[in-house]
Each structure stands twice: as structure tokens, then as C-alpha cells.
C-alpha positions as CSV (number, residue, x, y, z in Angstrom):
1,M,29.9,-26.8,-9.4
2,K,32.7,-24.4,-8.7
3,K,35.1,-25.5,-6.1
4,T,35.2,-23.2,-3.0
5,L,38.5,-22.2,-1.5
6,V,38.0,-24.0,1.7
7,S,36.7,-27.1,-0.1
8,A,39.8,-27.2,-2.2
9,L,42.2,-26.7,0.7
10,T,40.5,-29.4,2.7
11,T,40.6,-31.8,-0.2
12,A,44.3,-31.1,-0.8
13,L,45.1,-31.8,2.9
14,V,43.0,-34.9,3.4
15,V,43.0,-36.8,0.2
16,G,45.7,-35.0,-1.8
17,A,43.5,-34.3,-4.8
18,A,42.2,-31.0,-6.0
19,S,39.7,-32.3,-8.5
20,T,36.9,-33.3,-6.2
21,T,34.2,-30.7,-6.0
22,F,32.2,-29.6,-2.9
23,A,29.3,-27.2,-2.4
24,A,29.9,-24.7,0.3
25,A,29.1,-21.1,1.2
26,N,31.4,-18.5,-0.2
27,P,34.2,-18.2,2.4
28,F,34.9,-14.6,1.5
29,S,32.5,-11.7,1.9
30,D,34.0,-9.7,-0.9
31,V,35.6,-12.3,-3.3
32,P,33.2,-13.9,-5.9
33,A,32.9,-17.6,-5.7
34,D,34.1,-17.9,-9.3
35,H,37.2,-15.7,-8.7
36,W,40.5,-16.9,-10.2
37,A,42.0,-17.0,-6.7
38,Y,40.1,-20.2,-5.9
39,D,41.8,-22.2,-8.7
40,A,45.2,-20.6,-7.8
41,V,44.9,-21.5,-4.1
42,S,43.6,-25.0,-5.0
43,Q,46.7,-25.6,-7.2
44,L,49.1,-24.3,-4.5
45,A,47.4,-26.5,-1.9
46,A,47.7,-29.6,-4.1
47,D,51.4,-28.7,-4.6
48,G,51.9,-28.5,-0.8
49,V,52.8,-24.8,-0.9
50,I,49.8,-23.4,0.9
51,E,49.6,-25.1,4.3
52,G,46.5,-23.7,6.0
53,Y,46.4,-22.7,9.7
54,G,49.4,-23.0,12.0
55,D,48.0,-26.2,13.5
56,T,48.2,-27.8,10.0
57,T,44.3,-27.9,9.6
58,F,42.2,-26.0,7.1
59,R,39.0,-26.0,9.2
60,G,36.8,-26.7,6.2
61,N,33.6,-26.1,8.1
62,Q,34.6,-22.5,8.8
63,N,34.6,-19.4,6.7
64,I,38.1,-17.7,6.5
65,T,38.8,-14.1,6.5
66,R,41.0,-12.3,4.0
67,Y,43.6,-11.7,6.7
68,E,43.7,-15.5,7.4
69,M,44.2,-16.0,3.7
70,A,46.9,-13.3,3.7
71,Q,48.7,-15.2,6.4
72,M,48.7,-18.4,4.3
73,I,50.0,-16.4,1.4
74,A,52.7,-14.8,3.5
75,K,54.0,-18.3,4.5
76,A,54.1,-19.3,0.9
77,M,56.0,-16.2,0.0
78,A,58.7,-17.1,2.5
79,K,59.4,-20.4,0.8
80,T,62.3,-20.7,-1.6
81,D,61.8,-24.3,-2.9
82,V,58.8,-23.7,-5.1
83,S,58.4,-24.2,-8.8
84,A,58.3,-21.3,-11.3
85,A,54.6,-21.9,-11.9
86,D,53.8,-21.9,-8.2
87,K,55.9,-18.8,-7.7
88,A,53.9,-17.0,-10.4
89,L,50.6,-18.0,-8.6
90,I,52.0,-16.8,-5.3
91,D,52.9,-13.4,-6.9
92,K,49.4,-13.1,-8.3
93,L,47.8,-13.9,-5.0
94,A,50.1,-11.4,-3.2
95,A,48.9,-8.7,-5.6
96,E,45.3,-9.7,-4.9
97,F,45.8,-9.5,-1.1
98,S,48.3,-6.7,-1.1
99,D,46.3,-4.5,1.3
100,E,46.1,-7.4,3.8
101,L,49.7,-8.3,3.4
102,N,50.8,-4.7,3.9
103,N,48.6,-4.3,7.0
104,L,49.1,-7.7,8.5
105,G,50.7,-10.3,6.2
106,V,54.2,-8.9,6.1
107,R,54.4,-8.9,9.8
108,V,52.9,-12.3,10.0
109,S,55.4,-13.6,7.4
110,N,58.3,-12.2,9.4
111,L,57.1,-13.6,12.6
112,E,56.5,-17.0,11.0
113,R,60.0,-17.0,9.6
114,N,61.5,-16.0,13.0
115,A,59.5,-18.7,14.7
116,D,61.0,-21.2,12.3
117,M,64.5,-19.9,13.4
118,V,64.0,-20.4,17.1
119,K,66.1,-23.3,18.3
120,W,65.7,-25.0,21.7
121,N,68.5,-26.8,23.4
122,G,68.7,-27.9,27.0
123,K,69.3,-30.6,29.5
124,A,67.9,-32.5,32.5
125,E,70.5,-33.0,35.2
126,Y,70.8,-34.9,38.5
127,T,73.6,-34.0,40.9
128,Y,74.8,-35.6,44.1
129,T,77.4,-34.0,46.4
130,S,78.9,-35.0,49.7
131,N,81.3,-32.5,51.3
132,R,83.1,-33.9,54.3
133,N,85.3,-32.5,57.1
134,K,87.6,-35.4,58.0
135,D,89.0,-33.8,61.2
136,E,85.6,-33.1,62.7
137,H,83.9,-36.2,61.1
138,T,81.0,-34.2,59.7
139,K,79.5,-34.2,56.2
140,A,76.9,-32.4,54.2
141,N,75.1,-34.3,51.5
142,D,72.9,-32.8,48.8
143,D,70.7,-34.1,45.9
144,Q,69.7,-31.7,43.2
145,L,67.6,-31.9,40.0
146,L,67.9,-29.3,37.3
147,F,65.9,-28.7,34.1
148,R,67.5,-26.2,31.7
149,L,66.2,-24.6,28.5
150,E,68.5,-22.5,26.3
151,P,66.5,-21.0,23.4
152,T,68.2,-19.1,20.5
153,A,66.1,-16.9,18.2
154,E,67.3,-15.4,15.0
155,V,66.5,-11.7,14.6
156,N,68.4,-11.3,11.3
157,S,71.6,-12.7,9.7
158,N,73.8,-10.9,12.3
159,W,71.7,-10.7,15.5
160,H,70.3,-13.4,17.8
161,V,68.5,-13.4,21.1
162,K,69.7,-16.0,23.6
163,A,68.5,-17.1,27.0
164,R,68.9,-19.6,29.8
165,L,66.0,-20.8,32.0
166,D,66.8,-23.1,35.0
167,A,64.3,-25.0,37.1
168,T,65.9,-26.5,40.2
169,T,64.6,-28.9,42.9
170,D,66.3,-30.0,46.1
171,L,65.3,-33.7,46.5
172,A,65.9,-33.7,50.2
173,T,63.2,-31.1,50.9
174,D,61.2,-31.4,47.6
175,S,61.8,-27.7,47.2
176,S,63.9,-25.3,45.2
177,D,67.5,-25.0,46.3
178,A,67.2,-21.3,47.2
179,L,63.9,-21.7,49.1
180,G,64.6,-25.1,50.5
181,K,67.5,-23.7,52.6
182,H,64.8,-21.9,54.7
183,G,62.5,-24.9,54.6
184,N,59.5,-22.7,53.8
185,S,58.5,-23.9,50.4
186,Q,57.5,-27.1,48.6
187,D,58.1,-25.7,45.2
188,T,60.5,-25.6,42.3
189,D,62.6,-22.5,41.7
190,V,62.4,-21.3,38.1
191,T,65.0,-18.6,37.3
192,L,65.8,-16.6,34.2
193,K,69.5,-17.0,34.5
194,R,70.6,-15.3,31.3
195,I,69.0,-13.3,28.5
196,W,71.0,-11.3,25.9
197,A,71.1,-10.0,22.4
198,Q,74.2,-11.0,20.4
199,G,75.5,-9.4,17.2
200,D,78.1,-11.3,15.2
201,Y,80.0,-9.5,12.4
202,N,83.3,-10.1,10.7
203,K,86.0,-10.1,13.5
204,F,83.6,-8.3,15.8
205,Q,80.9,-9.4,18.3
206,V,78.7,-7.4,20.8
207,K,76.5,-8.7,23.6
208,L,73.8,-6.8,25.5
209,G,71.8,-8.1,28.4
210,K,72.5,-10.6,31.2
211,F,75.2,-13.2,30.3
212,A,78.4,-14.9,31.5
213,P,81.6,-12.9,31.6
214,I,85.0,-14.1,30.5
215,D,86.7,-16.7,32.8
216,D,83.4,-18.4,33.5
217,D,85.3,-21.7,33.2
218,S,87.5,-21.0,36.2
219,I,86.9,-18.2,38.8
220,F,83.9,-16.2,37.4
221,D,81.2,-18.9,36.9
222,T,78.4,-16.3,37.3
223,N,76.2,-13.9,35.3
224,F,76.2,-10.1,35.1
225,S,74.1,-7.5,33.5
226,G,75.8,-5.2,31.0
227,A,77.5,-5.1,27.7
228,Q,80.5,-6.8,26.1
229,V,82.5,-6.2,22.8
230,A,85.1,-8.5,21.2
231,F,87.4,-7.9,18.3
232,G,89.8,-10.1,16.4
233,N,90.3,-13.6,15.1
234,K,93.4,-15.5,16.3
235,V,94.2,-12.6,18.6
236,T,91.2,-11.3,20.3
237,F,90.4,-8.4,22.6
238,T,87.3,-8.6,24.9
239,A,85.9,-5.9,27.2
240,G,82.7,-5.7,29.3
241,A,81.1,-3.6,31.9
242,G,77.9,-3.7,34.0
243,R,76.6,-4.8,37.4
244,L,77.3,-8.1,39.1
245,S,75.0,-9.4,41.8
246,G,75.4,-12.3,44.3
247,L,78.1,-10.9,46.5
248,D,76.1,-11.7,49.7
249,D,76.5,-15.4,48.8
250,L,80.3,-15.3,49.0
251,K,82.0,-17.4,51.6
252,T,84.1,-14.5,52.9
253,V,81.1,-12.3,53.8
254,R,81.3,-10.9,57.3
255,K,77.7,-10.5,58.5
256,D,78.7,-7.7,61.0
257,L,79.3,-5.2,58.3
258,T,76.8,-3.5,55.9
259,T,77.2,-5.0,52.5
260,D,76.3,-4.3,48.9
261,S,74.7,-7.3,47.2
262,A,75.9,-6.1,43.8
263,A,79.1,-4.5,42.4
264,N,80.1,-2.2,39.6
265,Y,82.0,-4.6,37.3
266,Q,84.4,-4.1,34.4
267,Y,86.7,-6.6,32.7
268,A,89.1,-6.8,29.8
269,G,91.0,-9.7,28.2
270,L,93.6,-10.4,25.5
271,G,93.5,-13.9,24.1
272,Y,95.3,-16.0,21.5
273,A,94.1,-19.3,19.8
274,D,95.9,-21.1,17.1
275,G,95.8,-24.9,16.5
276,K,96.8,-26.8,19.6
277,F,97.4,-23.8,21.9
278,V,95.0,-21.4,23.6
279,G,96.0,-18.7,26.0
280,G,95.2,-15.3,27.4
281,V,95.6,-12.6,30.1
282,D,92.5,-11.1,31.7
283,Y,91.6,-8.4,34.2
284,H,88.5,-8.0,36.4
285,H,87.6,-5.0,38.5
286,L,84.8,-4.9,41.0
287,N,83.7,-2.0,43.3
288,A,81.3,-2.4,46.2
289,D,81.1,-1.8,50.0
290,S,81.1,-5.6,50.3
291,F,84.8,-5.7,49.6
292,D,85.5,-4.0,53.0
293,Y,85.4,-7.5,54.4
294,V,86.1,-9.7,51.4
295,V,89.7,-8.5,51.2
296,D,90.5,-9.1,54.9
297,R,88.9,-11.8,57.0
298,N,90.9,-10.8,60.1
299,A,90.1,-7.1,60.2
300,T,88.1,-5.9,63.2
301,K,86.9,-3.0,61.1
302,G,86.2,-2.9,57.4
303,N,89.2,-2.5,55.2
304,V,89.2,0.9,53.5
305,E,89.6,-0.9,50.1
306,D,86.2,-1.2,48.4
307,N,87.7,-2.8,45.2
308,A,88.7,-6.2,44.0
309,N,91.3,-6.1,41.2
310,I,92.0,-9.6,39.8
311,W,94.5,-10.5,37.2
312,L,94.4,-13.9,35.5
313,A,96.7,-15.7,33.0
314,K,95.5,-19.0,31.4
315,A,96.7,-21.5,28.9
316,A,95.7,-24.8,27.4
317,Y,97.6,-27.1,25.0
318,R,96.3,-30.2,23.3
319,F,99.1,-32.6,22.3
320,D,96.8,-34.9,20.3
321,K,93.2,-36.2,20.3
322,T,94.0,-38.0,23.6
323,N,96.2,-35.8,25.8
324,A,95.8,-32.2,26.9
325,L,97.0,-29.8,29.6
326,N,95.3,-26.7,30.9
327,G,95.7,-24.3,33.8
328,F,95.5,-20.7,35.1
329,Y,96.9,-18.4,37.8
330,A,95.0,-15.5,39.3
331,N,95.8,-12.8,41.9
332,N,93.6,-10.3,43.6
333,T,96.0,-7.4,44.1
334,S,93.6,-5.7,46.5
335,A,93.1,-8.6,48.9
336,D,95.1,-9.0,52.1
337,D,94.9,-12.8,52.2
338,F,93.5,-15.7,50.2
339,D,94.5,-13.5,47.3
340,K,95.7,-16.3,44.9
341,A,94.0,-19.0,42.9
342,W,95.5,-21.5,40.5
343,S,94.9,-24.8,38.9
344,A,96.8,-27.3,36.8
345,E,95.0,-30.2,35.0
346,Y,95.8,-33.1,32.8
347,D,93.0,-34.5,30.6
348,Y,92.9,-37.9,28.9
349,K,90.3,-38.2,26.2
350,G,86.8,-37.0,27.2
351,A,83.2,-38.1,26.9
352,Q,81.3,-36.7,23.9
353,A,77.6,-36.5,24.4
354,E,76.8,-37.2,20.8
355,N,79.0,-40.3,20.7
356,K,77.9,-43.3,22.7
357,G,80.7,-45.1,24.5
358,T,83.2,-42.3,24.6
359,W,84.9,-41.5,27.9
360,G,87.6,-39.5,29.6
361,A,89.5,-39.0,32.8
362,W,91.5,-36.2,34.4
363,A,93.7,-35.3,37.4
364,A,94.3,-31.8,38.8
365,Y,95.7,-29.9,41.6
366,R,93.8,-26.7,42.6
367,Y,94.4,-23.9,45.0
368,L,91.3,-21.7,45.2
369,G,91.8,-18.7,47.5
370,D,88.3,-17.4,47.9
371,N,89.2,-13.7,47.7
372,T,90.2,-14.5,44.1
373,A,88.1,-17.5,43.1
374,L,85.0,-15.4,43.9
375,F,82.7,-17.6,41.7
376,S,84.6,-20.8,41.3
377,T,83.3,-23.2,38.7
378,Y,84.9,-26.3,40.3
379,D,82.9,-29.1,42.0
380,A,85.3,-31.4,43.8
381,L,87.4,-28.7,45.3
382,L,85.5,-25.6,46.4
383,A,86.4,-21.9,46.8
384,G,88.5,-21.7,49.9
385,Q,90.1,-25.1,49.5
386,K,93.2,-26.7,48.0
387,G,94.1,-30.2,47.0
388,W,93.9,-33.0,44.4
389,E,91.0,-33.8,42.2
390,V,90.5,-36.9,40.0
391,G,87.5,-37.6,37.9
392,A,86.1,-39.4,34.9
393,N,83.1,-39.1,32.6
394,Y,81.3,-41.6,30.3
395,A,78.6,-41.5,27.6
396,P,76.6,-44.7,28.1
397,F,74.0,-43.6,25.6
398,K,73.8,-40.9,22.9
399,N,73.3,-37.4,24.5
400,V,73.7,-38.9,28.1
401,V,76.9,-38.2,30.1
402,A,77.7,-39.5,33.6
403,T,80.5,-37.7,35.6
404,L,82.3,-38.6,38.8
405,R,84.7,-36.3,40.7
406,Y,86.7,-36.9,43.9
407,G,88.5,-34.1,45.8
408,N,90.9,-34.5,48.7
409,G,92.8,-31.6,50.4
410,K,92.5,-28.9,53.1
411,D,90.3,-25.9,53.9
412,L,92.4,-22.7,53.6
413,W,90.6,-21.0,56.4
414,N,91.3,-23.5,59.2
415,D,93.6,-26.1,57.7
416,T,91.2,-28.9,58.3
417,K,91.2,-31.9,56.0
418,I,88.4,-32.1,53.5
419,E,87.1,-34.8,51.2
420,N,84.4,-34.1,48.5
421,L,82.4,-36.4,46.3
422,F,80.5,-35.3,43.3
423,G,78.3,-37.2,40.8
424,R,76.2,-36.0,37.9
425,I,74.1,-37.4,35.1
426,E,73.2,-35.1,32.3
427,M,70.7,-35.8,29.5
428,F,71.0,-33.3,26.6
429,F,68.4,-32.4,24.1
């Protein structure tokens, strides 16, 4: 008996032989049972080139349509590690199913290829914080869980789409951090933090969407919606513009004034990186009614200045694999007070998530005026505080990092003594 297409595919999948014959109804409505395509597909299935449905089954008890067959052929066409004989069979099948490939298969092929190029990274994270006022003998403790997904999908050789999804839970209230503050939800907050398209070319890069701006490792640990371009290699120029939200969460907000929750935002930076040294100078400009009070905490009326103009200089130098220094200085030239922020840090080694047993330690002094450190990235000393920080991290297992930080200093607003504890365990995947 002639082998049917489905019988041959099922045989190749289950027992790895294409010679066993089965009797079955013609799976096609318009392809004769003795058509050459049956033998061709049988051979490709035996060679592992044709793979069946997306769930790795051939569903031998079902008829298949020409479009389904075209999808299998399209997958085979996308493969590059096939023999010359199999390539010839694929070309013959592509000609036979050309209409289906043109109408459906080409799109399916591209989608299948893109699906193969989607990469998923992320982490699960537990964080404990204890922020203490030593003069008033008060403290605020918090326990947070975070689950983060960061997919990257290839569009073509130059363009990728990237995103960040965060799900957070406050363990004290069994609710999301944002909703838990109001005590009105027993839920987990899932937020699309970032999503952008990125084009990478020779000495040129463009970003479009919602992503992190420059200086997100110091005073702008936030996201904004807009566009960014970057030029250069060792010497780089970066510029971006868009809208930045979250102003109503700033510590310096005065609730007696009308505010904007978002600002018009532009930035530009000139950077240099060569071997052991990295440095740069950046500028950030924000415009919103919110800055009526952000720039002057003592004003009885809103300051007429609606802008924040922040300059930042930064540098890092690695002496060897063990020792490094980094720091920055920033100034908000529009602010009346708390207009400066700076940090100096010494690093010794450092935990590497991929290498079990690695560890590191650091010591730093930070001054974080909160009219300049608008979105500070630091955990042991917060915006509006100054003082010393010491910390250490360790990788007890591959892709697991534990971090401890301790901060001791003063609150810039009222000069009270503060002490902050920070602990985190991250599991990367």
C-alpha cells in the first residue's frame, strides 16, 4: 500500500522509520494519494527536517490541510543545517505549495523564526528594608517580593523590541506595594515598566518607547516615554526627549500646591570609555508646574521657576580586577536648596551571578540633595540624606546573589540621625 503523508510523519516521529506502511484516508482533498510529495515529506520527516505541529506532534489520526502542510514546509525552509538532498526536496515542496506559502506560509515562516529569536531573562527577588530615625527612636520596616521578566525579541538584524514586566507583593499586607499603602487590596501589582524598540547600527543607536534615561545608576533611576539617539564609539553623544511621570511621588512635594504628575523632559550627555577609565558629563532639563515647590521647600508661595536644570559629571576607574573607584557630582542650578548631590565609592571585587562563591564589598559616602537626586538609585542612603554606606554581596550558588547594605548619617531636612538596613536575595534566570 502507498504510505499516506500523515502515516509517514507519525512513523518518523514515533519509531524513527519511514518504511512501515499504514492504510489511512487521503489527508489532502486535492492531492492524490500517490503524489510524489508523500515520499518527499516522508524522507524529510525521517531526516528530522519536517517537525510537524508546533507542539511536536503530527496528530496522525487527523487530516491536515494544505495550509498546515505549508507551515511545516516554511519551518523547514528556515533551516540552514540541511543536506543538499533535503534542500532539493524542500525546494520541490515549496514549489508545490507556493500558493499557500505566498498567502500564509511566508508569514508563518517569519513568525516562527522570530519566535525562536525571543529571549526571556528575569529574576525573582526578596528585599528587606529598615529605615530608622535614631533621634526619635522610630523605624519603618518593609518586606517586598518582586518577579521580573525582561523579554527581548529580534525584529531583524538591526532592530529588537525589549520590555520589562514587574510583579510586586508587599509581604506585610499580602498586597502590591502601590495598593498596599492604602490597605485596600489583597493582590499583586503587575506593571509594564518598560517597552521600547531599539535599533543598533555602526556607531549609532536609537530607542523609541518607554525606557530608562541616562544616569539611571545614580540620580535618574526611573523610566520615561520618548526617544533617544546615541552616536560614537569611545567618545559618545547621547540625547533624549519625552515625558517623565512620577513627580507626585517626590519627597519634596508640597501638597498645598497644584502639581503636574508628569514633566516635559530632555537630556543630553557626552561620554568617554577607554580601558580602565569611564567618564562623562550630562544635562537634564524638566519642565512642570510641580517644580514650583520642588525647587524651594521654604517658600510660602510657589516659586516662579517651573524648571529643573541638572548638570552631572561622573567618572569610574578600575585599577585592576580587584579595586575600583567611582563617583559623581550633580547640581540643580534652578533649585534654591538641596541643589547638590554627590557620591564617592570604593569597590573591592564583586559578586558575579554566574560564578558561585564570588563576593565583593564596598564603602561610600553619599550626599543626596533631593532637589537634584530626584530619582535616586541608592538603597542604604535615600534621597534627602547624607552619610556613610558599607555593603557586601555574595553568590552562594550559581545565578543567586545575596546583598547587605548599611547606611548611617543624617536627614538633610531636619538634621536628625538616621540608620538604614537593606538586604536582598536575587535569583536570576
